[in-house]
N, C-alpha and C positions, 0 to 999 in steps of 0.2 A: 504493499499499500504506500510506503513512504518512498515512492520514487519521484515525488513532486516537490520541487524546490521550496515552494511556500509552505506545503504542509509539514516539511521538515524544519523549517525555521519557527512555525507556531507550536509545533509539538514539542521542540526544545523549550520554548517559553513556558509552556504548561507542564513541563516536567521539573521545573525548578523546585527546591526544597521547601518553598513557601507557596501558599495559595495565591492565585492571581486572577484578576478580572480582565477580560478582554470585550471590548466593544467592536461589533462589525456593523458599519452603517453604510447606506447608500440609497440610491433612488430605487423605486420599485423596478423589478425585473433585473436588477444587477447581480443576482445569484447569491444573495446574502444567506439564505437558508440552506441552499445547496453547499455552500463553502463551510458553513458552520457544522453540517452533518457529516461531510467529508472528514473534517477535523476530528469530530467526535468519534467517527468510524475508526480512524487511525489510532485512536487511543484506548477504545473500549475493551480491547483484549488484555490491557494491563493496568487498567483502573475502572472502578465502577462508573457507569456513565448513565446519564438521565437526560431526558429532553421534555421541556415544558412548553406547551404551545397553546395559544388561544384560537387556533385554527378552527373552522367548523368541522373540517375532516383531514385526516392524515392520509387519505387514500392517494392522492397524486404523488405523494412522496414514497409510498410503500413499494412501488414498483422498482425505484432505484435503490431504497434503503429498506429491504424487507424486514429488518430487525427493529424498526423504529417503534412499532406498537408495543413491543416487548420492555421498552425502556422509557416510555412516554407517559406523561399525564396530559390530558386533554380530553376532548369530546368522545374520544374511542379508547380511552385509557384501559389497559389491562393491569395497571399497577396502583389502583387507588387505595388499597389497605395498606397503610403504613403506620409505624409506630407513633406514640405521641411525641411532642417536641421536647420533653424535659432534658434530653441528653446534649442537646445542641445548645450553644451560646445563643441567647435569644434576647439579649438586653435591648436592642433597638427595634425588635419585633414587638416586644411589650410597650415600648414607647410609642410605636405606631399605632398599637391597639388603643392605648389611652388617647391619642389624639384623634382617633376615629371616634371614639366615644364622646370626646368632647366637641366633635364637629370641626376640628381644626384644619383638617387635610382634605376634605371633599367640598367641591364646589355647592352641592345640593344637599349635603346631609344636615346641615344646621337649619335648613328650611323645612325639610320634610321629616327628619328623624325626631325622636323623643328625647329631649335633653335629660341627661343622667341616666339613660338606660345602660345596663351592663351587657356588652356584646361578647360574643364568642369569636375570636379571630379566625378559627378553624372553619366557621360558617361563612365568614365574610370573604375569606381569600382562600379557597380550596386548594389553588395551585400554589400559594406560599405555605400551606400546611404540608402539601406533599413534598416541596423542596426542603423544608426544614427536617421532615421526616426522613427523607432519603439521606441528607447529609448526616443525621444522627446515627443511622444505621451503619454509615460507613466514615465515621468520625476520623479514624487513623489511616484511611486507605486513600487520601488525596482524590476524592471523587470528582468528576467532571460533569458539569450541567450546562445545557444550552437553554436558554430563556428566549423564547421566539413569539412575540417581541416585548421589550420593556415597556414600550409605549402603549401597546395594545392591552397589556395586563393592567397598566395603570388606569387607562381609559376605561377598561371594563369595570373598574371599582371606583372611578371617578377620583383618582389620586394623582398627586403630583409626580412624574416620572423621577424626579431628582430624589425626592423623599424615598420612594420605593427603591431606587438604586443604592443609595446610602444605607438603607436597612440591610439590604442583601450583602453589600459590600463589607459593612463593618461586622456583621453578625457570622457570615458563612465564609467569606474570603479571609479577613484578617483575623479573626478568632477561631474559626473552625478549620481553616487550611483548605478549603475547597476551591476548585478551579471553576469559575463561572463566566460562560461565554454568553453574552447578551446582544441579540440582534436589535438593531435601530432602524426605524423606518424613514430615517431622513439622512442626508449626506453633509448638512451644514455642522460647523462646530458648535457644540453646546457645553454648558457647565459640566455635564457628565464626563467630558474628556479629561478633566483635571483629575477627577477622582479614580478614574480607571488605570490599572497598570498598563494596558495595551490598547491602541486604537488603530483600526484599519479601515480605510474607506475604500468602497467598491463603486465602480461607476462605468459609464460607456460614452464614447463619443463617435460621431461620424467622420471618417477620413476618405476623401474621394467616393463618397457615397457607401462605403463599407462601414459595418459597426466593429468598433475596436473596443475591447474590455480592458480596464486597467484596475489594478489593486495599488493602493498607496498606504504603505506603513507609516502612520504618523507618530507612533509611540509604541516602544516595546521594552519595558525595563528589564534589565538583565540579560539582554540578548543583543548581539551585534547584528545590525541589519545590513552591513556592507556600504559601499559608495553610492549605491542608487536605490532608493526605497519604493520605486515603482516597477510593477512587473505587468506583462500582459498575460491575460487568461483566456479560456474558452470554456463554453457550457456545452460543448459538443456532446450530444446523445444524453444530455441531463446531467453529466458529470463535470465536476470542476476540474481543470487541468491548467496549472500555471506553467510559464516557459522561462528557462534560465538563459542568460547571456553567457556565451562561451568564447573562448580564445581559440582561434585556428592554429593547430600545431601540425607541422608536416613531419613525416618520419625522418630519422637521422641515419637511416641506412638505405641501401639501393634496394629498389623494387624488383622482386623476382618473378612475379606472375603478372602477365597482362591477358586480359581476356580477348579472345579472338571474335571479330565481328563477322557477320555474314557478308560474303563477297558479292555485293549488288552495285552495279554501275550507276543505276538511276535512283537510288535510295541511300541515304547516308545515316548511319547510326552514330549518335554523338556519345553514347555512353553514359547518359543522364537519366537513369530510369525514373528518379523521383519527378523529374520535369516532365514526364509523359502526362502528369496532372495539369500542365500549362500548355503543352504543344497541341495544335488543332488536331493532329491525327490520333492523339490518345496514347501515342508511344513516344519514344525518344529519337524515333527516326524522321528525317525530313527529305523531302524530294530534292534531287539535283537541281541546282540553280536558285535555291531558297536563299532569302536576305533575312537575317534574324537581327532584330534591333533590340539591344539591352539598354533600355531607357533609364538612366540614373535620374530619376525624378527628384531625389533628395541627394545632395552631396555631403557626405561624411565619410570619416574614416572606416566605420564598420560597413558601409555599403561598398567601398572600395575592396575591402578585405573578401567580402562574399562574391563580388563580381569577379575579383582575381580567382578565387576558389572555382568558380564556375568555369572560367577560361581554362585554368590549369588542368581541371578535369576533362574537359574536351581534348585538349593537347595531349595529355598522357594517353587517352583512350585511342586517339587518331594516330600518333606515331608509334604507339605499341602495337599496332595493326599495320604498321608499315605504310600508312597513308601520310602524304606531305602536309605541312602545316606552314603558312607564312603569317608571322606575328608583327604587325604594325602597330604597337600600342605604346603608351608612355610608361615611364619607370614606376608610375603609381601601380600598374599592372605587372610588375616584374615577374616574369616567369623563368627566365634562363637560370636564375640563381637556384631556384627550387629544383629544375629539371637536372642540372648539373650534379646536385648533390643526391639525387635520387634514381636516376636513370642510368642505364647502361650506354656507353658511347655508341654502340652499333644501332641503338634505338634513336639516340639523339641526332643522328644524320638526316632524319626526317623532319628536323625542326629547323626552320629559318627565320631570322628575325631581321628587321630593318632598322638602321641607325644612322643618323647624320654624323657620320665620323669617318675616318680615314684608316681605321684599323683593317688589317688584312686578316680575314678569317673565312674559311669555307662555309661557315653557318650565318655570315652576316651580309646582307645586302646593303652597300654603301650608298647612301642618297645624298643628292646635292641641296634639296630644299628649295629649288627654283620651280619645278614643275612635276606634278605627279606623274604625268604621262611620260615625262623623260625618265623619271626615276624607277618606274614600274612598267616597262615594255614587256609584252608577252612573252618574247624570246628570253629575257633575263629570267623570269620566273620559271619558264620551262627548263632553263639551264640547271637553276638551283634545284629543281624537283625531278630532275632526270631518273633518279634511283627510287623514287617513291610512287606508290600505287595511288591511283585515282579512285574515287573523286577526292579532291583536295579540300582543305579548310582554310579560309582566309579571315584573319581576324584584324580589325581596325578599331582604334578609339579616336574620337572626334577632338579630344584634347590634344593628342599628339599631331593630328593633322592640322589643327588650327595654329598650334605653336610653330610647326614646321613650315607651312605654306600659307599661312595668314588667314584671315577671316573669310576670304572668297574661295576656299577650297572646294566648296560643295560642287560646282558645275565640273571641275576637272575630275573629282572623286566619282561622280555619277557615270562618267566615261570609263573609268577604271573598272567600276562595279560590272557594268554591261560586258566588258572584254573578258572578265575573268569567271563570272558566275557560270558560264557553261561547263566549266571543267571541276566544279565543286559547289560548296556552301560558303556564303559570306556572312560573317557575324560582325556587327558593328556595335560597340560600346558607345553610346551617345549621351552627352549632357543635355539638360533639358532644352536649352536654346537651340542646339544643333538638332535635336530630335524633332522639334516642331518644323524645322526646315526640310527634314529628310524622311519623316516617316512614311511617306507615301512610296518610297522606294522599297519598303520592307514587305516581306511576305507575311510575318506577324512579329509582334513586339512583346516583350517581356518587361514589365515596369517595376523598378526597385526602390523602395523607400525605407527610410529610418524613422521609426516611431520609438522614442525613449530608449534608444541604444539597440532595439530590435529591428531585424531586416524582414521586410514584408514583400512579396512577390505576388504579382497578378498579371494576366494576359487578357483578361475581359473584364466586364462589369458585373459578372455573376459569382466568381469566387476568389477569395483572397487567402494566401498561404504565408504563414510564418516560417522563416528559415532557421533551422538548428543544424546541429553537426552529428554525425555519426562516423564510425571509424571501421575499416575492414580489418581483416586478419593481419595485414601488414602495417597497420596503423595510419593508412592513408585516409585523409578527411574527405568527407562527401557531405553535400547539402541535403538534409532531410526537410521536407515540406509538410508542414501541419495545417490541417484546415482552421481557420479562424472564424468561430462563430459565437 
């Protein structure tokens, strides 16, 4: 269960030696109850667990959490017979009882109630009675309780949420050592944030017409939350899943195994199985002559790193199968250093890069930078690719072309594209400004964005995917795409 980065952080928070209170707040539909129950599920095998709700029915939740009715107090509770409250610390509960009797905490009680009547707290607040009884039964076992929600419970009995929160905090958290997770139906800051040991805000926003969900850790006493308190998460299939940021690490030894592609002259496999989710064909194969645009819609270091990994994996797969690759990209997307460190020289002979330099190398096309047509004549490319199989792969980046040939490189570049595409596949890494000038040349485009340090990919307006990392048996990194919902 604990393979989720946020569940690990909050489980560590609730495993501390003292009791803690955690507020989970956010607008309706953010997934607060789902997150609270996932967290409770991760702990219920090691600590007594309880769920208190004012919901009319738990039925919508039981499909995802079939254990919920066994540990809940609510309209369909199976656990309403609890011991009396005498074993738990109840100083503030008794104070609340007196305030209710005196009509001091209810908006309506003083007007409709009978002054001076002696009330039974267990009859007024059955959920509170069950909560205190559960903690009493598990006083030394650090029980974990979810209250869903604190405002709904307070509204049900016409109480001030702050008074109800402080009652539970002081009696059950501070004095009894219980862990209490309280769901709040609002995302603004409140006075309750001050009293709680942990506060997390869940929300969502629209980015390019896609729904993006974020969790922000605002406070978490006793636990380090790292350099960034904001995480992206998904509620795909009704379950909470958060995503972590990862550093791309290439292997420090040479690759021994290269998968062999099917030998087809009019269809090119790029070796990107995960990206079949984005390619129009539904596979990682594209037709000969295709022009693929990688649109860097957001410019950031993390976008550069993922775009470079995308490019490196195409190159690794292609030259590993003896197909030639021409790499005309900036140092931002440096590939040669990685390839030299990880690939055998016999494989590297299929990789050619272009540089504005006078270095003499059988693997470098020296370009002058005056005209693309002069620098990339068909016969020069054919000469360098003599020993490589076709279809070829041509990779360009617009920042390199703009730096080398100036702002007006697009017209010359379009001529180059038309000359080389019959022999292979063209991949163009394009910044936003250049993409808008050139997108009509593309067969299809993949858009890449940075949201709070996460890299997001999409190729249409229907689906968006979050990029994360996976590693093969030789520790080579690959991009994994997870559906964002």
